[in-house]
C-alpha positions, 0 to 999 in steps of 0.5 A: 500500500502506498502511504503517500497522499493523493497529492503526491500521486497528482504531482507524479502524474503531472510529471509523467504528462509533462514528460511526454510533451516536454523535456523535463530536466531530471535534476529539477524533478528530483529537487521538487519531489524531494522538497515536496515531502517537507512542504506536505508535512508543513501543510499538515502542521498548519492544518492542526494549528488552524483546527486548534485555533478554531476550537478555541474560538468556538469555545470562547464564543459559546462561553465554554472556555474557562480562563 
C-alpha cells in the first residue's frame, strides 16, 4: 500500500504528462519531489494549528472556555 497522499500521486502524474510533451530536466524533478515531502508535512502542521485555533474560538464564543 502506498502511504503517500493523493497529492503526491497528482504531482507524479503531472510529471509523467509533462514528460511526454516536454523535456523535463531530471535534476529539477528530483529537487521538487524531494522538497515536496517537507512542504506536505508543513501543510499538515498548519492544518492542526488552524483546527486548534478554531476550537478555541468556538469555545470562547459559546462561553465554554474557562480562563
